[in-house]
VOVEXKE-762421 format. One line per field, with one value per residue: residue in one letter; z, y, x of N, C-alpha, C in turn. Coordinates in nm, 4 decimals. Example, Ala and Ser with C-alpha at 12.3 -4.5 7.8 and 13.67 -1.06 7.14 Angstrom:
BEGIN
type: A/S .
n_w: 0.7800/0.7080 .
n_v: -0.5690/-0.2250 .
n_u: 1.3190/1.2850 .
ca_w: 0.7800/0.7140 .
ca_v: -0.4500/-0.1060 .
ca_u: 1.2300/1.3670 .
c_w: 0.7800/0.7870 .
c_v: -0.3300/0.0030 .
c_u: 1.3200/1.2900 .
! end
This chain:
BEGIN
type: M/P/R/F/A/A/N/L/T/M/L/F/T/E/M/P/L/P/A/R/F/A/A/A/A/E/A/G/F/T/G/A/E/V/L/F/P/Y/D/T/A/A/P/E/L/A/R/A/C/K/A/A/G/L/D/F/V/L/L/N/A/P/P/P/N/W/A/G/G/P/R/G/F/A/A/I/P/G/L/E/E/R/F/R/R/D/F/E/R/S/L/R/V/A/R/A/L/Q/A/R/H/I/H/I/M/A/G/K/A/D/G/D/D/A/M/E/T/F/V/A/N/L/S/W/A/A/E/R/A/P/H/A/S/L/T/I/E/P/M/N/L/Q/D/N/P/G/Y/F/L/H/D/F/D/T/A/I/E/V/L/D/R/I/G/A/P/N/L/G/L/Q/F/D/S/Y/H/A/Q/R/I/T/G/D/G/L/A/A/W/R/R/L/A/P/Y/V/R/H/V/Q/I/G/R/S/G/D/R/H/E/P/V/G/G/D/F/D/H/P/A/F/F/E/A/L/D/D/H/G/Y/K/G/W/V/S/A/E/Y/V/P/E/R/N/T/E/A/G/L/G/W/L/N/A/G .
n_w: 8.4658/8.5491/8.7551/9.0538/9.2190/9.5112/9.5395/9.7844/9.8634/9.8159/9.8936/10.1836/10.3683/10.6187/10.8076/10.9424/10.7120/10.7051/10.8056/10.6073/10.4160/10.5116/10.5298/10.2611/10.1570/10.2944/10.1805/9.9295/9.7390/9.5660/9.5280/9.5883/9.5608/9.6267/9.5998/9.6825/9.8798/10.0846/10.3323/10.5329/10.6875/10.4666/10.5285/10.7185/10.5692/10.3811/10.5425/10.6277/10.3872/10.3022/10.5164/10.4732/10.2470/9.9947/9.6699/9.6042/9.3915/9.2580/9.2673/9.2702/9.1060/9.1084/9.4689/9.6533/9.6535/9.8987/9.9653/9.7878/9.5517/9.2287/9.1666/8.9979/8.7506/8.5227/8.2662/8.2726/8.1694/8.2876/8.5375/8.5505/8.7095/8.9576/8.8977/8.8565/9.1086/9.2770/9.1524/9.2125/9.4872/9.4781/9.3485/9.5398/9.7408/9.5987/9.5557/9.8188/9.8757/9.6905/9.4577/9.1696/8.9546/8.8615/8.8383/8.6420/8.6734/8.4634/8.5000/8.4887/8.1877/7.8541/7.4949/7.2617/7.3945/7.6394/7.5571/7.4621/7.6979/7.8533/7.7089/7.7288/8.0084/8.0683/7.9131/8.0416/8.2963/8.2309/8.1467/8.3751/8.5583/8.4671/8.5398/8.6503/8.6108/8.4338/8.4017/8.2073/8.2184/8.0557/8.1541/8.2011/8.0993/8.2186/8.4889/8.5484/8.4812/8.2509/8.2578/8.1144/7.9757/7.8280/7.6370/7.4376/7.1952/7.2151/7.4242/7.3033/7.0995/7.2534/7.3803/7.1563/7.0500/7.2490/7.2979/7.4983/7.6667/7.9252/7.9703/7.9637/7.8977/8.1140/8.1679/8.2357/8.3051/8.3741/8.3028/8.0319/7.9214/7.9593/7.8113/7.5458/7.4921/7.4213/7.5826/7.5685/7.2995/7.2874/7.4530/7.2943/7.0837/7.2091/7.3602/7.3146/7.4214/7.6922/8.0338/8.2864/8.4503/8.5574/8.7256/8.7403/8.7802/8.5078/8.5111/8.7915/8.9362/9.1119/9.2296/8.9899/8.8339/8.6294/8.4645/8.1700/8.0742/8.0095/8.2363/8.2972/8.0315/7.9568/8.1248/8.0120/7.7631/7.8345/7.9132/7.6687/7.5152/7.6409/7.8537/8.1240/8.3376/8.6279/8.7551/8.8943/9.1498/9.1508/9.2863/9.4378/9.7056/9.7009/9.9318/10.1811/10.1695/10.1895/10.1437/9.8759/9.7253/9.5638/9.2901/9.2759/9.4105/9.2443/9.0329 .
n_v: -15.7312/-15.5152/-15.2111/-15.2222/-15.0646/-15.0053/-14.9510/-14.7675/-14.6841/-14.8911/-15.1249/-15.3025/-15.2058/-15.2643/-15.1343/-14.8106/-14.5351/-14.4131/-14.6270/-14.8123/-14.7783/-14.8888/-15.1548/-15.2127/-15.1896/-15.3994/-15.6115/-15.6172/-15.4215/-15.1288/-14.8757/-14.6398/-14.5394/-14.3068/-14.2473/-14.0284/-13.8385/-13.6519/-13.6266/-13.6785/-13.5304/-13.3986/-13.3854/-13.5929/-13.8221/-13.8061/-13.8475/-14.1110/-14.2481/-14.1989/-14.3157/-14.5803/-14.6269/-14.5952/-14.4780/-14.2092/-14.2348/-14.1505/-13.9337/-13.8361/-13.5693/-13.3659/-13.2862/-13.4960/-13.4495/-13.5106/-13.4430/-13.4841/-13.3516/-13.3146/-13.5389/-13.5047/-13.2696/-13.1612/-13.1585/-13.0312/-12.7826/-12.4473/-12.4864/-12.4019/-12.2232/-12.3460/-12.5831/-12.4858/-12.3788/-12.6046/-12.7653/-12.6300/-12.6825/-12.9618/-12.9650/-12.8483/-13.0469/-13.2623/-13.1718/-13.1655/-13.4348/-13.5261/-13.6433/-13.8462/-13.8423/-13.6663/-13.7420/-13.6198/-13.5827/-13.6185/-13.6027/-13.6094/-13.5574/-13.4495/-13.4077/-13.1385/-12.8983/-12.9912/-13.1252/-12.9126/-12.7692/-12.9514/-12.9736/-12.7078/-12.6754/-12.8726/-12.7809/-12.5404/-12.6418/-12.7936/-12.5940/-12.4381/-12.6037/-12.6928/-12.8652/-13.0821/-13.4133/-13.4917/-13.6828/-13.8399/-14.0527/-14.2932/-14.4249/-14.7022/-14.7119/-14.8797/-14.9036/-14.6402/-14.4529/-14.1989/-14.0745/-13.8494/-13.9029/-14.1812/-14.3484/-14.4530/-14.3317/-14.0710/-13.9812/-13.9842/-13.8000/-13.5670/-13.5480/-13.5192/-13.2790/-13.0939/-13.1357/-13.1153/-13.1605/-13.2572/-13.3967/-13.6931/-14.0332/-14.2398/-14.5759/-14.8269/-15.1605/-15.2961/-15.1161/-15.0852/-15.3396/-15.3697/-15.1586/-15.1973/-15.4718/-15.6070/-15.5661/-15.5992/-15.5615/-15.2980/-15.1772/-15.2137/-15.0436/-14.7976/-14.7509/-14.5551/-14.3222/-14.3590/-14.2858/-14.3862/-14.6875/-14.8951/-15.1819/-15.4478/-15.7210/-15.7976/-15.7539/-15.8115/-15.6582/-15.7647/-15.9321/-15.9281/-16.1787/-16.4488/-16.4450/-16.2594/-16.1188/-16.1320/-16.0936/-16.1677/-16.1868/-15.9260/-15.7897/-15.8798/-15.7605/-15.4928/-15.4843/-15.5545/-15.3330/-15.1486/-15.0008/-14.7866/-14.6848/-14.6782/-14.9529/-14.9804/-15.1525/-15.1558/-15.2625/-15.4440/-15.6464/-15.9951/-16.1468/-16.0821/-15.8409/-15.9512/-16.2242/-16.2360/-16.1795/-16.3433/-16.3129/-16.0978/-16.1871/-16.3958/-16.2581 .
n_u: 33.8607/33.5832/33.5831/33.4175/33.1492/32.9530/32.6098/32.4955/32.2512/32.0839/32.2150/32.3370/32.1520/32.0681/32.2094/32.3187/32.3639/32.6351/32.7878/32.7783/32.9747/33.2190/33.1349/33.0894/33.3493/33.4745/33.3433/33.4503/33.4128/33.5309/33.4461/33.1754/32.8344/32.5723/32.2395/32.0764/32.2248/32.1480/32.0335/32.2072/32.4853/32.7227/33.0072/33.0284/32.9649/33.1695/33.3951/33.3470/33.3565/33.6207/33.7629/33.7018/33.8412/33.7317/33.6255/33.4056/33.1452/32.9045/32.6170/32.2694/32.0947/31.8095/31.8136/31.5862/31.2296/31.0321/30.7781/30.5793/30.6193/30.7891/31.0616/31.2612/31.3364/31.4517/31.3572/31.1167/30.9079/30.8982/31.0061/31.2641/31.4157/31.3949/31.5282/31.7908/31.8538/31.8409/32.0278/32.2604/32.2793/32.3169/32.5606/32.7292/32.7215/32.8280/33.0868/33.1834/33.1832/33.3557/33.2579/33.2469/33.0625/32.7621/32.4357/32.1844/31.8463/31.5647/31.2842/30.9173/30.7676/30.6717/30.6899/30.7778/30.8413/30.9341/31.1621/31.3213/31.3507/31.4914/31.7332/31.8224/31.8516/32.0437/32.2562/32.3120/32.3880/32.6160/32.7880/32.7963/32.9263/33.1999/33.4042/33.2879/33.1616/32.8838/32.5835/32.3229/32.0374/31.8492/31.5338/31.3183/30.9738/30.7903/30.8547/30.8818/30.6564/30.5734/30.8187/31.0485/31.2954/31.3170/31.4221/31.7034/31.7693/31.6698/31.8308/32.0866/32.0447/32.0117/32.2645/32.4305/32.3347/32.4030/32.6772/32.8717/33.1798/33.1789/32.9473/32.7693/32.6548/32.4665/32.4614/32.2467/32.2147/31.9807/31.7691/31.8367/31.7978/31.5225/31.4238/31.5181/31.5220/31.7461/32.0010/32.2780/32.3450/32.2657/32.4575/32.6881/32.6341/32.6153/32.8386/33.0531/32.9454/32.9172/32.9584/32.9231/32.8269/32.5617/32.4258/32.1864/31.9633/31.7544/31.4048/31.3498/31.5235/31.7143/32.0137/32.2847/32.2653/32.1833/31.8603/31.7500/31.9627/32.2995/32.5249/32.8020/32.9013/32.8594/33.0402/33.2766/33.2474/33.2689/33.5383/33.6568/33.5948/33.7469/33.6562/33.6929/33.5619/33.3409/33.1453/32.8466/32.6807/32.3603/32.1071/31.8326/31.8835/31.8077/31.7828/31.9693/32.2360/32.5045/32.4627/32.4105/32.6373/32.7908/32.8312/33.0073/33.2328/33.2987/33.3968 .
ca_w: 8.5187/8.5809/8.8935/9.1042/9.3281/9.5756/9.5568/9.9271/9.8849/9.8031/9.9569/10.3252/10.4284/10.7573/10.8946/10.9064/10.5883/10.7170/10.8312/10.4872/10.3396/10.5603/10.4925/10.1180/10.1377/10.3446/10.0864/9.8090/9.6505/9.5757/9.5152/9.6421/9.5168/9.7071/9.5065/9.7385/10.0073/10.1318/10.4673/10.6244/10.6624/10.3692/10.5885/10.7835/10.4642/10.3227/10.6353/10.6242/10.2584/10.3049/10.6134/10.4138/10.1310/9.8743/9.5901/9.5943/9.2474/9.1943/9.3360/9.1818/9.1195/9.2253/9.5955/9.6392/9.7158/9.9592/10.0005/9.6795/9.4311/9.1366/9.2147/8.8895/8.6712/8.4224/8.1400/8.2981/8.1421/8.3960/8.6618/8.5237/8.8263/9.0585/8.8560/8.8805/9.2529/9.3357/9.0979/9.2917/9.6106/9.4430/9.3152/9.6663/9.8068/9.5183/9.5828/9.9531/9.8728/9.5796/9.3747/9.0317/8.8599/8.9058/8.7463/8.6357/8.6452/8.3715/8.5510/8.4057/8.0902/7.7159/7.3919/7.2143/7.4977/7.7377/7.4959/7.4601/7.8372/7.8941/7.6438/7.7847/8.1459/8.0667/7.8600/8.1507/8.4009/8.1814/8.1463/8.5139/8.6308/8.3613/8.5912/8.7003/8.5111/8.4433/8.3238/8.1935/8.2146/8.0175/8.2457/8.1336/8.1341/8.3046/8.6272/8.5644/8.3832/8.2271/8.2637/7.9832/7.9083/7.8391/7.5279/7.4130/7.0805/7.2660/7.5011/7.2111/7.0344/7.3494/7.3978/7.0329/7.0360/7.3454/7.2641/7.6090/7.7009/8.0615/7.9769/7.8977/7.9180/8.2216/8.1089/8.3388/8.2364/8.4019/8.2157/7.8909/7.8796/7.9559/7.7055/7.4114/7.4747/7.3969/7.6472/7.5249/7.1715/7.3176/7.5007/7.1833/7.0041/7.2868/7.4421/7.3082/7.4973/7.8309/8.1392/8.4098/8.4295/8.6727/8.6931/8.8182/8.6979/8.4379/8.5570/8.9340/8.9911/9.2150/9.1959/8.8455/8.8061/8.5630/8.3904/8.0249/8.0396/8.0474/8.2957/8.2714/7.8943/7.9578/8.1842/7.9098/7.6594/7.8888/7.9026/7.5270/7.4668/7.7115/7.9477/8.2457/8.4408/8.7358/8.7387/9.0259/9.1815/9.1897/9.2872/9.5673/9.7368/9.7113/10.0752/10.2384/10.0777/10.1934/10.0876/9.7313/9.6640/9.4902/9.1587/9.2915/9.4471/9.1274/8.9442 .
ca_v: -15.7073/-15.3741/-15.1627/-15.2289/-14.9772/-15.0458/-14.8493/-14.7781/-14.6597/-15.0193/-15.2339/-15.2896/-15.1149/-15.3018/-15.0510/-14.6678/-14.5038/-14.3991/-14.7566/-14.8964/-14.7652/-14.9903/-15.2853/-15.2305/-15.2147/-15.5333/-15.7072/-15.6210/-15.3068/-15.0244/-14.7477/-14.6340/-14.4317/-14.2858/-14.1768/-13.9002/-13.8278/-13.5171/-13.6279/-13.6948/-13.4253/-13.4398/-13.4158/-13.7240/-13.9229/-13.7985/-13.9137/-14.2549/-14.2982/-14.1947/-14.4141/-14.7129/-14.6380/-14.6028/-14.3598/-14.1764/-14.2431/-14.0831/-13.8962/-13.7859/-13.4334/-13.2781/-13.3468/-13.5432/-13.3781/-13.6162/-13.3894/-13.5095/-13.2804/-13.3914/-13.5771/-13.4681/-13.1742/-13.0946/-13.1485/-12.9786/-12.6385/-12.3642/-12.5116/-12.3775/-12.1627/-12.4514/-12.6719/-12.4226/-12.3667/-12.7350/-12.8135/-12.5672/-12.7598/-13.0900/-12.9403/-12.8298/-13.1779/-13.3423/-13.1239/-13.2087/-13.5797/-13.5554/-13.7385/-13.8537/-13.8090/-13.6183/-13.7837/-13.5208/-13.6516/-13.5409/-13.5850/-13.6508/-13.4549/-13.4987/-13.3073/-13.0556/-12.8019/-13.0635/-13.1504/-12.7889/-12.7379/-13.0459/-12.9327/-12.5803/-12.6955/-12.9486/-12.6919/-12.4490/-12.7158/-12.8303/-12.4725/-12.3933/-12.6929/-12.7548/-12.9674/-13.1943/-13.5083/-13.4994/-13.7930/-13.8579/-14.1974/-14.3370/-14.5175/-14.7660/-14.6563/-14.9710/-14.8687/-14.4943/-14.3984/-14.0558/-14.0169/-13.7930/-13.9694/-14.3235/-14.4252/-14.4151/-14.2418/-13.9355/-13.9468/-13.9544/-13.6731/-13.4602/-13.5380/-13.4661/-13.1382/-13.0114/-13.1507/-13.0739/-13.2678/-13.3079/-13.4543/-13.8232/-14.1265/-14.3385/-14.6981/-14.9190/-15.2857/-15.3266/-15.0341/-15.1105/-15.4632/-15.3492/-15.0625/-15.2436/-15.6162/-15.6618/-15.4697/-15.6151/-15.4913/-15.1549/-15.1355/-15.2068/-14.9246/-14.6741/-14.7464/-14.4310/-14.2147/-14.3996/-14.2391/-14.4608/-14.8081/-14.9561/-15.3166/-15.5127/-15.8233/-15.7547/-15.8139/-15.7932/-15.5712/-15.8304/-15.9503/-15.9426/-16.3203/-16.5097/-16.3566/-16.2562/-16.0372/-16.2069/-15.9987/-16.2027/-16.1469/-15.7797/-15.7483/-15.9042/-15.6583/-15.3700/-15.4970/-15.5537/-15.1953/-15.0640/-14.9142/-14.7664/-14.6239/-14.7602/-15.0331/-14.9754/-15.2532/-15.0841/-15.3619/-15.4762/-15.7851/-16.0874/-16.1767/-15.9735/-15.8035/-16.0425/-16.3542/-16.2292/-16.1229/-16.4429/-16.2610/-16.0099/-16.2703/-16.4754/-16.1723 .
ca_u: 33.7259/33.5553/33.5884/33.2810/33.1068/32.8284/32.5073/32.4659/32.1095/32.0143/32.2894/32.3759/32.0539/32.0406/32.2921/32.3129/32.4351/32.7810/32.8515/32.7731/33.0994/33.3127/33.0818/33.1126/33.4919/33.5046/33.2861/33.5321/33.3902/33.6328/33.3788/33.0396/32.7470/32.4518/32.1523/32.0352/32.2972/32.1184/31.9787/32.3199/32.5837/32.8235/33.1375/33.0235/32.9742/33.3033/33.4881/33.3210/33.4046/33.7665/33.8110/33.6864/33.9285/33.6500/33.5970/33.2634/33.1317/32.7909/32.4940/32.1648/32.0428/31.8173/31.7733/31.4489/31.1187/30.9514/30.6463/30.4863/30.6588/30.8730/31.1945/31.3513/31.2587/31.5343/31.2838/30.9828/30.8993/30.8507/31.0792/31.4055/31.4808/31.4036/31.6358/31.9205/31.8760/31.8692/32.1544/32.3672/32.2935/32.3782/32.7000/32.8017/32.7353/32.9206/33.2224/33.2212/33.2048/33.4471/33.1852/33.2955/32.9566/32.6318/32.3302/32.0775/31.7209/31.4813/31.1485/30.8045/30.7287/30.6771/30.6700/30.8887/30.8806/31.0144/31.2928/31.3986/31.3826/31.5956/31.8575/31.8659/31.8981/32.1694/32.3598/32.3475/32.4593/32.7485/32.8691/32.8103/33.0180/33.2802/33.4954/33.2079/33.1131/32.7386/32.5278/32.1789/32.0092/31.7153/31.4675/31.2061/30.8435/30.7142/30.8849/30.8827/30.5606/30.5773/30.9538/31.0790/31.4074/31.2864/31.4824/31.8419/31.7797/31.6534/31.9506/32.1964/32.0119/32.0408/32.4095/32.4890/32.2971/32.4757/32.8184/32.9585/33.2731/33.1565/32.8134/32.7691/32.5456/32.4683/32.4058/32.2002/32.1815/31.8402/31.6849/31.8691/31.7319/31.3779/31.3914/31.5530/31.5105/31.8800/32.0889/32.4168/32.3553/32.2569/32.5887/32.7837/32.6016/32.6204/32.9602/33.1320/32.8811/32.8931/33.0487/32.9009/32.7465/32.4957/32.3809/32.0827/31.8996/31.6346/31.2809/31.3223/31.6270/31.7938/32.1546/32.3096/32.2911/32.0694/31.7721/31.7672/32.0788/32.4200/32.6189/32.9427/32.9353/32.8627/33.1673/33.3788/33.2314/33.3265/33.6837/33.6950/33.5835/33.8420/33.5850/33.7720/33.4793/33.2877/33.0248/32.7837/32.5792/32.2389/32.0011/31.7720/31.9215/31.6957/31.7723/32.0485/32.3437/32.6173/32.4252/32.3982/32.7573/32.8692/32.8673/33.1217/33.3464/33.3353/33.4734 .
c_w: 8.5527/8.7264/8.9448/9.2226/9.3836/9.5815/9.7003/9.9622/9.8878/9.8768/10.1010/10.4030/10.5715/10.8564/10.8533/10.7860/10.6080/10.7374/10.7067/10.4060/10.3821/10.5225/10.3447/10.0901/10.1818/10.2483/9.9559/9.7086/9.6707/9.5562/9.5747/9.5763/9.6104/9.6233/9.5564/9.8763/10.0779/10.2749/10.5743/10.5890/10.5710/10.4322/10.6573/10.6807/10.4008/10.4114/10.6311/10.4964/10.2558/10.3989/10.5577/10.2929/10.0000/9.7990/9.5909/9.4468/9.1914/9.2964/9.2322/9.2097/9.0495/9.3547/9.5870/9.7089/9.7706/9.9968/9.8871/9.5509/9.3428/9.1959/9.1065/8.7993/8.5684/8.2898/8.1568/8.2727/8.2612/8.5273/8.6456/8.6445/8.9390/9.0238/8.8897/9.0293/9.3146/9.2777/9.1753/9.4225/9.5836/9.4137/9.4417/9.7375/9.7305/9.5418/9.7193/9.9562/9.7698/9.4868/9.2304/8.9317/8.9326/8.7991/8.7535/8.5886/8.5661/8.4293/8.4505/8.3164/7.9527/7.6202/7.3621/7.3203/7.6038/7.6834/7.4999/7.6019/7.8865/7.8365/7.7051/7.9261/8.1505/8.0132/7.9676/8.2562/8.3565/8.1800/8.2885/8.5885/8.5326/8.4097/8.6515/8.5838/8.5333/8.3551/8.3140/8.1708/8.1682/8.1168/8.1798/8.1875/8.2194/8.4508/8.6538/8.4645/8.3739/8.2280/8.1243/7.9093/7.9224/7.7210/7.4970/7.2931/7.1245/7.3431/7.4099/7.1366/7.1257/7.3622/7.2740/7.0141/7.1274/7.3198/7.3731/7.6492/7.8390/8.0805/7.8989/7.9409/8.0381/8.1712/8.2196/8.2705/8.2562/8.3088/8.0684/7.8397/7.8680/7.8410/7.5673/7.3872/7.4453/7.4514/7.6026/7.3900/7.1927/7.3668/7.3849/7.0978/7.0788/7.3608/7.4320/7.3903/7.6484/7.9241/8.2646/8.3811/8.5620/8.6305/8.7907/8.7268/8.6352/8.4936/8.7020/9.0056/9.1134/9.1661/9.0464/8.8093/8.7409/8.4915/8.2424/7.9807/8.0956/8.1039/8.2811/8.1304/7.8835/8.0154/8.0857/7.8000/7.7067/7.8771/7.7575/7.4702/7.5292/7.8073/8.0792/8.3601/8.5447/8.6903/8.8765/9.0392/9.2375/9.1819/9.4295/9.6000/9.7547/9.8558/10.1527/10.1518/10.0725/10.1253/9.9363/9.6587/9.5909/9.3547/9.1669/9.3229/9.3317/9.0314/8.9955 .
c_v: -15.5594/-15.3406/-15.1536/-15.1353/-15.0288/-14.9279/-14.8607/-14.7296/-14.7912/-15.1338/-15.1997/-15.2003/-15.1523/-15.2202/-14.9049/-14.6376/-14.4884/-14.5317/-14.8443/-14.8881/-14.8725/-15.1296/-15.3141/-15.2621/-15.3563/-15.6410/-15.7157/-15.5109/-15.2040/-14.8840/-14.7556/-14.5203/-14.4270/-14.1993/-14.0382/-13.8810/-13.6947/-13.5114/-13.6513/-13.5895/-13.4758/-13.4669/-13.5530/-13.8360/-13.9236/-13.8677/-14.0650/-14.3178/-14.3043/-14.3000/-14.5556/-14.7335/-14.6496/-14.4706/-14.3362/-14.1538/-14.1538/-14.0444/-13.8437/-13.6395/-13.4297/-13.3546/-13.3870/-13.4526/-13.4829/-13.5669/-13.4053/-13.4369/-13.3667/-13.4208/-13.5593/-13.3758/-13.1011/-13.0774/-13.0869/-12.8272/-12.5635/-12.3825/-12.4871/-12.3187/-12.2637/-12.5480/-12.6119/-12.4143/-12.5018/-12.7975/-12.7550/-12.6424/-12.8943/-13.0735/-12.9205/-12.9628/-13.2652/-13.3006/-13.1717/-13.3568/-13.6210/-13.6606/-13.7316/-13.8067/-13.7512/-13.6589/-13.6835/-13.5884/-13.5607/-13.5094/-13.6268/-13.5353/-13.5203/-13.3817/-13.2231/-12.9555/-12.8682/-13.0905/-13.0246/-12.7469/-12.8244/-13.0047/-12.8037/-12.5967/-12.7711/-12.8629/-12.5952/-12.5213/-12.7523/-12.7097/-12.4227/-12.4754/-12.7655/-12.8639/-13.0861/-13.2846/-13.5293/-13.6128/-13.7805/-14.0059/-14.2240/-14.4400/-14.5740/-14.7160/-14.7499/-14.9347/-14.7193/-14.4296/-14.2464/-13.9939/-13.9716/-13.8732/-14.1204/-14.4051/-14.3689/-14.3227/-14.0963/-13.8912/-13.9080/-13.8246/-13.5556/-13.4402/-13.4781/-13.3181/-13.0493/-13.0176/-13.1075/-13.1882/-13.3275/-13.3651/-13.5843/-13.9092/-14.2173/-14.4612/-14.7963/-15.0473/-15.3236/-15.2474/-15.0643/-15.2353/-15.4441/-15.2548/-15.1248/-15.3910/-15.6838/-15.5616/-15.4788/-15.5468/-15.3400/-15.1022/-15.1186/-15.0831/-14.7957/-14.6526/-14.6153/-14.3155/-14.2374/-14.3498/-14.3256/-14.5754/-14.8523/-15.0911/-15.3641/-15.6091/-15.7711/-15.8282/-15.7854/-15.7054/-15.6320/-15.8430/-15.9751/-16.0842/-16.3780/-16.4067/-16.3564/-16.1595/-16.1070/-16.1099/-16.0396/-16.1646/-15.9952/-15.7293/-15.7703/-15.7987/-15.5244/-15.3720/-15.4874/-15.4119/-15.1041/-14.9678/-14.9071/-14.7079/-14.7245/-14.8386/-15.0444/-15.0814/-15.1821/-15.1823/-15.3824/-15.6211/-15.8742/-16.1312/-16.0654/-15.9527/-15.9087/-16.1754/-16.3537/-16.1811/-16.2252/-16.3928/-16.1729/-16.0919/-16.3560/-16.3945/-16.1510 .
c_u: 33.7064/33.5836/33.4453/33.2604/32.9747/32.7324/32.4555/32.3264/32.0332/32.0841/32.3250/32.2792/32.0169/32.1230/32.2816/32.4005/32.5859/32.8523/32.8570/32.9019/33.1999/33.2656/33.1060/33.2599/33.5285/33.4534/33.3646/33.5059/33.5016/33.5757/33.2399/32.9639/32.6268/32.3597/32.1148/32.0998/32.2738/32.0667/32.0843/32.4236/32.6942/32.9599/33.1406/33.0354/33.1128/33.4055/33.4712/33.3743/33.5569/33.8235/33.8025/33.7765/33.8542/33.6495/33.4462/33.2340/33.0211/32.6850/32.3961/32.1345/31.9072/31.7974/31.6260/31.3482/31.0230/30.8116/30.5463/30.5187/30.7477/31.0098/31.3011/31.2736/31.3434/31.4616/31.1462/30.9796/30.8403/30.9233/31.2288/31.4776/31.4957/31.5168/31.7722/31.9524/31.9131/31.9957/32.2713/32.3889/32.3596/32.5267/32.7833/32.8234/32.8345/33.0645/33.2700/33.2544/33.3093/33.3861/33.2343/33.1892/32.8353/32.5306/32.2149/31.9492/31.6262/31.3444/31.0430/30.7592/30.7247/30.6619/30.7929/30.9352/30.9676/31.1540/31.3789/31.4376/31.4964/31.7306/31.9108/31.9202/32.0303/32.2841/32.4066/32.4307/32.6007/32.8419/32.8951/32.9148/33.1089/33.3733/33.4210/33.1686/32.9642/32.6877/32.3770/32.1532/31.8664/31.6614/31.3431/31.0721/30.7591/30.7330/30.8697/30.7871/30.5685/30.7148/30.9952/31.1850/31.3911/31.3376/31.6207/31.8574/31.7644/31.7763/32.0661/32.1704/32.0467/32.1911/32.4756/32.4554/32.3809/32.6256/32.9143/33.0511/33.2508/33.0166/32.8118/32.6514/32.5717/32.3932/32.3739/32.1535/32.0352/31.7489/31.7107/31.7997/31.5811/31.3379/31.4080/31.5272/31.6422/31.9816/32.2323/32.4396/32.3482/32.3899/32.6862/32.7589/32.6332/32.7510/33.0384/33.0741/32.8824/33.0026/33.0401/32.8054/32.6865/32.4387/32.2743/32.0096/31.7712/31.5136/31.2510/31.4242/31.6958/31.9381/32.1741/32.3549/32.1664/31.9844/31.8051/31.8766/32.2019/32.5236/32.7652/32.9880/32.9441/32.9946/33.2824/33.3709/33.2860/33.4781/33.7292/33.6905/33.6890/33.7759/33.6615/33.6907/33.4328/33.1659/32.9616/32.6748/32.4576/32.1220/31.9493/31.8067/31.7987/31.6729/31.8416/32.1709/32.4530/32.5850/32.4238/32.5217/32.8446/32.9142/32.9930/33.2471/33.3935/33.4197/33.6125 .
! end
C-alpha cells in the first residue's frame, strides 16, 4: 500500500494547525501537507511535525493573496518579478519545514503568452532551487474557471520542454477524474511523470470511497507501477475527520 499523508488544511480542522500533526499521526498517517503554511511561524510547525514523527510532504507556492489578488501567477504575463519574489519566500518556508515538494500554482491565464511565461518561470524556479522537488498540477475548470493548467497534455508539454530533473507532475485523483472522465487510465499514461499524488472522491471531494473513481484499484495500480512517493488525503470530510477514516484503516 502507498504511504499516506494527511492534508492538514482540510483534515482535523476542528483544532489549531499545530495540533493537527499529532492527530494525523494518531490516526495512522505518516506524512502531512499544508497547502499554505504561511500564517503560522514555520519553526512552530516544524516542531509539531517532528514531535508527531511525520514527514512534511508538500506546500503550495506562492503564498496566498487574501486581499483579492491572484493566488497563483506563474503563468500570468507581467508578474514575473512578483513570482520570483514570492517563490523565494516559499522556498525559505519549505526549507524550514523540510518539505518534500513545492507545488507551483499557474494562476488564471490563457494563450501563447501565458504558456511562454509559465515555461520561463518554471525554468527559472527549477534552476534557482535545484535541490527542491517542484510540481505542477492540472486543475479542472469546473472548480477553477480560467485556471491556465487545466489539462494533462499541456502539463506534459511543459515538463518535456523544460526537462528539469527536479520538476514533475502532481496527480490528483479528483481533478484527473473530472478532467479526463477516466482517472485510472490517466494515471497509467502519466505515471512516469508523477512526483506526488493527492486523492479525493470525484464529484464532491469527500473521502476517497465510492463515486466513479475506484481508489482501491488506484492504490493497487500505484503499487504495480512501483510508485514510492506520497499519497495525500486532500478532501473535505463529509462529517468529521475521524468518522471518515475507514478507508485508511482498511488499507
